[in-house]
Every structure is written in structure tokens, then in C-alpha cells.
N, C-alpha and C positions, 0 to 999 in steps of 0.2 A: 276861688277853689271850686265852688259849685259849678261855674261855667266850664271848667276844665273837665269835670266828671261827666257832664252832659255831652260835651264834644267827644269824649272817649267812647261813650255809649253809642253815639251816632256812627263813629268811624269804624269801630271794630266789626260789627256785623256785615258791613259792605263787602269785606273780603270773602265772606261766605257766599254772598250772592254773585260775586264776580265769577264764581265757578259755574253757577247755574245760568246766568245771563251775561252776555258780553256788554258790560256796562261802559266799556270804552267805545262802543259803537254809538255815535251821536244820533243816527237815524232811529235805532232801537230805543234809546232813551227818550227821544222826542215822542215816539209812538206811545210808550208807557205813560209818559207824563200827560199827553193829550187825552188818552183813552181812560185813564184812571183818575185824572186830576192830580194836581201837585201834592196835595196832602196824602192821598191814598198811595201815590207813587212813592213818597218818602216812607210810609208805614209798611207797605207791602213789598216793594222791590228793594229799597235801599237798606232799611233797618230790620225788616222782618219782624216788626213788633205787632203786626196784625195779619191774620190769614185771609186770603181773598175768598169772597163768596163765589158762587157759580158764574154769575155775570162777569165778575172781574177776572175770573180764570179764563172765560171765553175771550175777553179783551186781550189778555196776555198772550193767549194762543194765536189770536189774529195778528198781533204785532210780531211774534216770532216767525210766523209764516210769511208776513209781508210788512216790513217796518214802515211802509208808506200807507198802511191801511187807514190810519187816523184821518188822512186827507178825505177819504170817502165819506166820513161822518162829520167833517168840520165845515163844509160849505153849506150855506143856507139853500133850501130848495123851495123858496117862496115864489120866485119868478117863474114864468112859463118856460123859459129856456131850460133852466135847471130841472124843472119837473119833467119835461120831456126827456131830458138826458137820463134821469133816474129810471124812467119807464123803459128806456131803450137798453140800458146796460144794468146788469146786476152789480151795483157798486159795493155790495156787501160780500161779494165773492172775492176772497183774497188772491186766488189763482188768476182770475181775470184781471184784477187790478195790477198784479205783478206783471202780467203780460203787456198790458197797456203801457205801464211805466218803462219797461225794458225796451219795447219796440218804438215808442214815441219819444223817449227821453222825459225826464221829470218835468221840465218846463212845459213842453207841449202836452204832456199828460194832464197837467192842471188846466191849461188853456182850452184844450179841445174836449176833454172828457168831463171835467167837473164844472168849470165856470162857463164853458162854451163861449168864451170871448174871442175865439179864433176858429175859423172853419178849417177842416182838414183838407190838404191837397190830395191828389190821387194816390200818391205813394203812402200817405198817412192813412187814407181810407183802406188801402190794401192791407196795411198792418192791422188796423182795427178788425177787418174781416177775418184775417188769419187768427187773431186772438179769440174772436167770437166762435170760430169753428173749432179751435183747439187752444185752450188757455196755456198749454205747455209748449206752444210753438216757439216761443222765444228761446227756450232751452236748446232746441235743435239748431235754430238759426245762429244763436250766440256761439254754440260749440263749433259749428262748421266754420264760422268766420274767425272767431277769436281763439279757438282751440282752448288751451289751458290757462289763458291769461287775458285780462282786459283792464283798461284804465277805468277805475271807479270814479264816480262824480265827473264823468266826461261832459263836455259841452257839445250839444248836437250841432253838426255841420254837414247836412246831407248833400250840399253842392259845393264842395271845396274847390279852390283854384290853385293848382300847383304852379308856383311862380319861378322856380329855379330848374335849370336843366340838371339831369341826373349824372351826366358824364361829359367828356370832351367829344362833342358831336363830330368833329373832324376825324376821329378815330374809328367811327362806325362804318362798316362796309355795307351792311344791310340789317334789316329787322324782319323777323318772321312772326306772323300773327299767332294769337293764342287759339286753343281749340283743336290743334293738330293731333293726330294719332302717331306717336313715336314709341317704339319698343313695346307696342301692344297696350299703351296707356294713353288716356286723354290728357293732354298737356294744357293746363289752365293758365299758362304764362306765355309771354312773348319771349323770343330769343333775340338777343342783341349780339350780332357777329362783329368782331373787331378786324381791322386791317391787319394782314399778316404778310410775312415775306416768304411763305411757302411751307413745306413740310420737311422734317428731318426725322428719320426712324419712324415714319408714319405718324408723327406728332406735329401739330400746328406750331409754327415758330412766330412769336410776337415779341418785338424788341423791348417795348416798355409797357408796363401795366397802365391802365387808364384809371383816373380817379372816379369815385362814386360819391355823389353829393345828395344831400337830403332835399327833395323838391318842395317841401312844405313843412311848417311847424308840425311836429308829430312826436309820438312816444315809441321808443323801442320796447316792445312787449315780449317778444319771443326770439330765440336764436337756437342755432345748432352749429356745432363745430365737429367736422367729420373728416375722415380720410377717404379720398376718392378711390373707388374700386377699379383703378386702372393700373397699368404697369409702372407709372410714375409715383403713385401713392401720395399725391399732394394733399395737404390739409387745407380744407376750405370752410367757408361760413355760409349759413343761410340766416337772413335777418328779416323780421316782421315788424312793421310800424303801424300804429293806430292813428287815424285822423278823425277827430270828433268822436261820435259814438257809432258811426255807421261804416267806416271804411278801414280796411287793412291793405297795405301794399307791401311787397316783399322783393328782396333780391336773393339770388342763389348763385353759387359758384363764385364766391368772393374770396380772394386770396388772403389779403391782410387788412385788418382794421386800422383805422387811424390811431396814432399814439394816444390821442386824447380819449377816444372811446375805449380803447383797450385798458387804459389806466382806470377808467370808471368801472369797467366790468370785472377787472381782476383776473384771476386764473380760471379759465374755463376748460374743462377736460375735453379731450378729443375722443369721439366715438369711433371705434375701429370698424364696427359693423355697418352695413348699408342695407336699407336706408336708416339714417340716424334720426332719433327722436328730437323734437324741439323741446326746449326747456324755458320756463317763464323767467323774465327779468323782473325781479321784485326788489324795490319798487320799480315800475317802468321808468325809463330814462327819457327825459324831455330833450329833444334835439331841434335846434333852430333850422329854419329854411336856409338852404345854401351851405350848411355846415358840411365839411368833409367827413365822410363816413369811412371810406375804405379805398383800396386799390385792387385791381384784378386784371388778369390776362384771360379769364374765363377757363373753360375746360381745355385740357391738353389735346383731346381728340378732335374738337370742333372749333375751338377758339371763340366760344360764345359764353355769355352769362344770361341769367333769367331775370325778368322784370314782370311781376304779375300784380293783380289787384282784385280784391273782393269787396263788393258793395252790398250792404244789408238790404238795400231798397231795390235791388235787381230781382227779376222774376223770370229768368230764362227757362225755356222748356227744352228738355233734352230731345234733340231731333231723332227721328226714326232710325236714321243711319247709325246712331250710336246706342241703340236700345240694348245691344248685347253687353254694354258696360254699365247698365242702369243700377246694378247692385254694388258698384265700386265706390270708393271714397271720392274719386275724381268726379263721378257722376253726381254725387250729392253736392259737391262744391260748384258744379256747373251752373246751378240756379243763380248763384251770386257773383259769377265771374264777369269781369269787364275789361275793356281795353284801357290800360293805365294812361296812355298818351292823350286820351280824350278828356282827361281831367286837368290838363295843362292849359295855361293861358294860350290864346289863339295862335300867336306867332310861333311859340315852341311846339304846339300841337301839330301845326302844318309841316314844320321841318321834319319831325320824327315820322309822321305818316308817309312822307315822301320816300322814306327808306324801306317801306313795306310794299310788296308787289300789289299793284292795283290800288294803292293807298288805302287798303282795307285791313283793319286790325282784328275784326271779329269774324267768327265763322259765318258762312254764307246765309244761315238762317236768321242771323241777328243783324239788324240794320245799324 
């Protein structure tokens, strides 16, 4: 009987604290436990049988600002490497730690910043520099690339290899590079033009839609379903996929999703206005490499569909010829844009680049 009363006492107050702290967040709970100690964690956070002193309040605040903060205090600093690292970076700065963690990934964050068991490569050095210059840099970069959604607890994969073709190659007539100016806008994606049998009523005629396949294990994180602003008024899709923690690729002007994918997504409303917003897929859907995603004939006016890619480790400079666009959304994305075909294994990469004039997928300023 006594045990039951004690258990009841422990469990009841936890609901009160669930409102104040997200106790279902394992990272936050880990930080509270490490910073306060298990006994104080139980008394202050879980049962509220003891009020925190000022030092404990500071620790709670640090955890709320950055659940990985405890790592900055948990590594010994007795060896020369760690001492140097702590002199180099202010590891008690939660904003800086958060930036390091987001930009490098949690595993590299520990190896490079705290334990110094691994030296950073040039891309990682660039990320560290960006964080030191502006600890909020990760927010801008994450928003531009992942928009309103991102796979949490992702595994870093800065150099992925796409192993599967995205469509029936024999149906492609040509591909146009990314970075062109069309309709007064910088286009950050490539154009995939399909074989057609001509035009009817000024619209491209394509006999059969082509399949769209997933080129690599990835997660569907964002989508949009919209009505095309042309005289046919077709409903089409835009799909965004995350690879590792660094890359997002996307398809646009997709006619129909595969039955398997459509069943997983359920009923998605059609946006009648253009441009249509993207909406997050929660939770993100894991899709295997080679899996059929959709079918499309592309746009009715041109007979093409879009294939683009953003890479968090890119650092493109907006060329002078495009300076008039520098305040546009497209210009902000330009920094992270890349040729999607360059991420494929060599044989597939060569095939697709042959479909592009001059075998060049990037703007002339980017090698």
C-alpha cells in the first residue's frame, strides 16, 4: 500500500510539468538529467518537490535554448587538444553550439568541436567559420534549403551517390541547365524535355506519361498540389526529398503520384491559386532508391518537368549579371543550388549530361 502511494505521488506532478517542459523530448530530458544530476532532475523537473536555485535555473534555460548544451560541459578538457578547442570556441555559448550542431550534424559536432578526434574538411571548416561569424546562420541556411520541414535525427551524408535513374532515359529529348532566366525569374532547376509528336491547339502532345523514380534512399518532406495556370488547368504536384542532413532534391510538374505513395499521403487538397505553397509531410515518408514515385507528361505548354537540387555545403556567389535579382527568393537559394546529375554514379551522370548542350549543367560562372 505504501509503495502505491509513493508511486502516485511521483506520477501526478509530472503532468503539470509536461505543460512547462516537453518531457517527451529525449534530447531535452537528457540535457536536464546531465546538467542537474539525476536526483535534482527528479526533484526539480519531474516531481516539482524542490525549487531550483539560480545556478540550476541557468542550466534549465541553457537546455531549453539548446538541448545539446550538456555536451559542452561533459567532455574533459585535461588534454592539450581539448584545451585548445575550448580556447578557440566559446562552448558555453548555446547559440554557437546550436549552430555547430545543425551545420555539422551531431556526430561530427562531437568529433570535430569537442573531442577533436577528427579534423574538419574544407566544407566543415566553412560551416564553422559561418557559425563563428553569425551563430544564427544555420537558421537562414536551414530555412532556405528545407523550408518548413526537415527530418530530425538525420544521418549526415554530404557526398551521397544517386544509384537509380529518375525516369525512362529513352523518352528524354533534351535537358536544359539550371540558372537560366525565364519569365523574369532565376530558375534553380534543370528542365527535362520529353519526346513528343508535335502540337495540337498550341499544346504539346505526348502519347504516354513517363515514370519518375526515386534516385536514392530519401525522405519525402514537402509537397504541393496545385492547378496549372494555363487553359487546360491540369492538377500537378511538386515534391521535395531530403538526403542525409545536407541535401534536398525536388521534382515539379508531376501529373500523378504512384498508387502506393498516394495511399500513404491520403487526401491532399488542390491549391487553385498560383504559385501554390508547399506543405510539410509529417512525419516525413521514407522512400527507397528505385521506388516508383509518379508519372508525368510535364507541362502542356512545353512538354517538360523540373528536376532541381539544393546542397547545404555549396557556396555559390550570385554573378554580377544577376545582381538585379539579389533581393529575390531565387537569389537567396542560388548560393546552395547544384546540378542534380552530378550526384549520380558516373555512368548515369555521363548519360544525362549528354542531353545538355555542351554537357554543361551549371551556369557559366560555376565549374
